[in-house]
BAFIPA-31667 format. One record per residue (C-alpha): residue number from 1; x, y, z. Coordinates in Angstrom, 3 decimals. Layout:
seq=NUM X=X Y=Y Z=Z
...
//
This chain:
seq=1 X=40.723 Y=17.461 Z=6.350
seq=2 X=38.409 Y=16.326 Z=3.565
seq=3 X=35.490 Y=18.107 Z=1.575
seq=4 X=33.124 Y=16.855 Z=-0.136
seq=5 X=31.884 Y=18.198 Z=-3.614
seq=6 X=28.406 Y=19.255 Z=-4.344
seq=7 X=28.413 Y=16.641 Z=-6.725
seq=8 X=29.321 Y=14.182 Z=-3.911
seq=9 X=26.883 Y=15.036 Z=-1.714
seq=10 X=24.088 Y=15.034 Z=-4.303
seq=11 X=25.185 Y=11.297 Z=-5.286
seq=12 X=25.156 Y=10.400 Z=-1.785
seq=13 X=21.476 Y=11.889 Z=-1.685
seq=14 X=20.327 Y=9.840 Z=-4.339
seq=15 X=21.790 Y=6.679 Z=-3.328
seq=16 X=20.200 Y=7.215 Z=0.072
seq=17 X=16.642 Y=7.772 Z=-1.447
seq=18 X=16.910 Y=5.022 Z=-3.787
seq=19 X=17.846 Y=2.581 Z=-0.868
seq=20 X=15.047 Y=3.792 Z=1.094
seq=21 X=12.579 Y=3.895 Z=-1.853
seq=22 X=13.398 Y=0.400 Z=-2.463
seq=23 X=12.765 Y=-0.703 Z=1.521
seq=24 X=9.240 Y=0.973 Z=0.988
seq=25 X=8.501 Y=-1.111 Z=-2.107
seq=26 X=9.496 Y=-4.103 Z=-0.363
seq=27 X=7.375 Y=-3.107 Z=3.003
seq=28 X=4.439 Y=-2.531 Z=0.589
seq=29 X=4.252 Y=-6.140 Z=-0.850
seq=30 X=5.072 Y=-7.528 Z=2.741
seq=31 X=2.037 Y=-5.298 Z=4.021
seq=32 X=-0.420 Y=-6.532 Z=0.842
seq=33 X=0.825 Y=-10.303 Z=1.650
seq=34 X=-0.392 Y=-9.807 Z=4.953
seq=35 X=-3.737 Y=-7.581 Z=4.704
seq=36 X=-4.713 Y=-10.415 Z=2.219
seq=37 X=-4.243 Y=-13.298 Z=4.663
seq=38 X=-6.453 Y=-11.430 Z=7.049
seq=39 X=-9.123 Y=-12.062 Z=4.341
seq=40 X=-8.980 Y=-15.934 Z=4.297
seq=41 X=-11.270 Y=-16.617 Z=6.754
seq=42 X=-14.540 Y=-15.021 Z=5.622
seq=43 X=-16.795 Y=-17.324 Z=3.895
seq=44 X=-18.230 Y=-15.039 Z=1.089
seq=45 X=-16.062 Y=-14.421 Z=-1.739
seq=46 X=-17.309 Y=-10.904 Z=-1.871
seq=47 X=-14.929 Y=-10.194 Z=1.487
seq=48 X=-12.307 Y=-12.097 Z=0.124
seq=49 X=-11.584 Y=-10.021 Z=-3.246
seq=50 X=-8.946 Y=-8.393 Z=-4.195
seq=51 X=-8.268 Y=-5.865 Z=-6.921
seq=52 X=-4.544 Y=-4.884 Z=-7.946
seq=53 X=-4.071 Y=-1.571 Z=-9.867
seq=54 X=-0.616 Y=-0.955 Z=-11.910
seq=55 X=-0.717 Y=2.158 Z=-12.239
seq=56 X=2.968 Y=2.557 Z=-13.705
seq=57 X=1.002 Y=0.523 Z=-16.740
seq=58 X=-1.761 Y=2.365 Z=-16.997
seq=59 X=-0.558 Y=5.038 Z=-19.588
seq=60 X=-1.535 Y=7.872 Z=-17.784
seq=61 X=0.432 Y=9.827 Z=-15.871
seq=62 X=0.525 Y=10.036 Z=-12.022
seq=63 X=1.840 Y=9.723 Z=-8.750
seq=64 X=0.542 Y=6.571 Z=-8.554
seq=65 X=2.521 Y=3.466 Z=-8.349
seq=66 X=0.520 Y=0.429 Z=-7.160
seq=67 X=-3.176 Y=0.295 Z=-5.356
seq=68 X=-4.085 Y=-2.679 Z=-3.331
seq=69 X=-8.205 Y=-2.499 Z=-2.949
seq=70 X=-10.683 Y=-4.892 Z=-1.365
seq=71 X=-14.005 Y=-4.144 Z=0.061
seq=72 X=-12.062 Y=-3.357 Z=3.786
seq=73 X=-9.499 Y=-1.306 Z=2.847
seq=74 X=-7.326 Y=0.518 Z=0.166
seq=75 X=-3.426 Y=0.536 Z=0.574
seq=76 X=-1.458 Y=2.452 Z=-2.071
seq=77 X=2.214 Y=3.023 Z=-2.828
seq=78 X=3.244 Y=6.315 Z=-4.393
seq=79 X=5.418 Y=9.010 Z=-5.130
seq=80 X=5.668 Y=12.081 Z=-3.869
seq=81 X=6.498 Y=15.573 Z=-5.107
seq=82 X=10.267 Y=15.245 Z=-4.324
seq=83 X=10.472 Y=11.095 Z=-5.381
seq=84 X=9.866 Y=9.547 Z=-1.826
seq=85 X=7.762 Y=6.556 Z=-2.253
seq=86 X=4.443 Y=6.646 Z=0.079
seq=87 X=2.291 Y=4.126 Z=1.421
seq=88 X=-1.400 Y=5.024 Z=2.430
seq=89 X=-3.786 Y=3.205 Z=4.058
seq=90 X=-7.418 Y=4.181 Z=4.281
seq=91 X=-10.270 Y=1.809 Z=6.011
seq=92 X=-13.636 Y=1.515 Z=4.862
seq=93 X=-15.913 Y=3.095 Z=7.345
seq=94 X=-18.998 Y=0.842 Z=6.541
seq=95 X=-16.775 Y=-2.004 Z=6.929
seq=96 X=-15.744 Y=-0.409 Z=10.450
seq=97 X=-19.293 Y=-0.116 Z=11.739
seq=98 X=-20.589 Y=-3.509 Z=10.385
seq=99 X=-17.542 Y=-5.427 Z=11.355
seq=100 X=-16.204 Y=-3.613 Z=14.082
seq=101 X=-12.047 Y=-2.821 Z=14.946
seq=102 X=-10.861 Y=-6.051 Z=15.088
seq=103 X=-10.189 Y=-6.525 Z=11.487
seq=104 X=-9.285 Y=-3.192 Z=11.236
seq=105 X=-6.602 Y=-3.276 Z=14.061
seq=106 X=-5.367 Y=-6.246 Z=12.564
seq=107 X=-4.564 Y=-4.410 Z=9.298
seq=108 X=-2.731 Y=-1.903 Z=10.704
seq=109 X=-0.458 Y=-4.173 Z=12.701
seq=110 X=0.802 Y=-5.448 Z=9.239
seq=111 X=1.465 Y=-1.614 Z=8.648
seq=112 X=3.213 Y=-0.707 Z=11.229
seq=113 X=5.122 Y=-4.177 Z=11.392
seq=114 X=6.403 Y=-3.965 Z=7.898
seq=115 X=7.563 Y=-0.421 Z=8.256
seq=116 X=8.922 Y=-0.049 Z=11.795
seq=117 X=12.097 Y=1.435 Z=12.674
seq=118 X=13.790 Y=-1.333 Z=13.936
seq=119 X=13.173 Y=-3.598 Z=11.191
seq=120 X=14.278 Y=-1.475 Z=8.285
seq=121 X=17.761 Y=0.290 Z=7.381
seq=122 X=17.362 Y=3.078 Z=6.180
seq=123 X=14.308 Y=3.860 Z=8.770
seq=124 X=11.063 Y=3.905 Z=6.641
seq=125 X=8.817 Y=4.794 Z=9.426
seq=126 X=7.577 Y=7.959 Z=8.011
seq=127 X=6.646 Y=6.636 Z=4.560
seq=128 X=2.925 Y=5.568 Z=6.220
seq=129 X=0.073 Y=7.630 Z=6.102
seq=130 X=-3.053 Y=6.376 Z=8.017
seq=131 X=-6.139 Y=8.402 Z=6.475
seq=132 X=-9.387 Y=8.603 Z=8.070
seq=133 X=-11.916 Y=5.734 Z=7.564
seq=134 X=-13.793 Y=6.548 Z=3.683
seq=135 X=-15.938 Y=5.128 Z=1.222
seq=136 X=-13.729 Y=2.443 Z=0.026
seq=137 X=-16.557 Y=-0.011 Z=-0.880
seq=138 X=-18.454 Y=1.743 Z=-3.546
seq=139 X=-14.462 Y=2.807 Z=-5.262
seq=140 X=-13.893 Y=-0.954 Z=-4.871
seq=141 X=-17.529 Y=-2.086 Z=-6.327
seq=142 X=-16.746 Y=0.643 Z=-9.402
seq=143 X=-13.364 Y=-1.067 Z=-9.603
seq=144 X=-14.606 Y=-4.125 Z=-9.890
seq=145 X=-17.391 Y=-3.381 Z=-12.293
seq=146 X=-14.741 Y=-2.172 Z=-14.925
seq=147 X=-13.254 Y=-5.318 Z=-14.699
seq=148 X=-9.754 Y=-6.518 Z=-15.459
seq=149 X=-7.105 Y=-5.217 Z=-18.244
seq=150 X=-3.889 Y=-4.420 Z=-19.072
seq=151 X=-2.914 Y=-2.954 Z=-15.471
seq=152 X=-5.732 Y=-3.946 Z=-13.053
seq=153 X=-5.854 Y=-7.526 Z=-12.211
seq=154 X=-9.219 Y=-9.103 Z=-9.886
seq=155 X=-8.388 Y=-12.189 Z=-7.966
seq=156 X=-9.628 Y=-14.157 Z=-4.615
seq=157 X=-8.006 Y=-14.862 Z=-1.686
seq=158 X=-8.092 Y=-18.859 Z=-0.866
seq=159 X=-10.413 Y=-19.326 Z=1.975
seq=160 X=-9.506 Y=-20.968 Z=5.213
//
């Protein structure tokens, strides 16, 4: 009979966490890429503008890692207190009222498409948090007004 030592158990747990977090990061990148593509049909440059915030480069101590913001939604990659990486998605309530649920539903599909259990080993389904619609547009416009710097990039998605 083999008995695992506490060190072996801790190492195994750390390796599992590292593997899970790597999958969450990959999923976040795929979600952002898919979400950006949803903006390309819009004629207005305002609706295709995208802000990428790399919090790790900001010099501030924070659990936030990356944030992708447009006037419709905010997709955030963060790390919780115990080191699990998480993806938060918040949709703008004004956009939901103005444009309806079609774009919202497509964005949600991107979110779950890349985090479903059947697609990922290890399982990362529990890394997603969808919050109630909020006031993303004012946050987006404020970030836009601040402009680019060492950790904030502003781009415009190509139009179809």
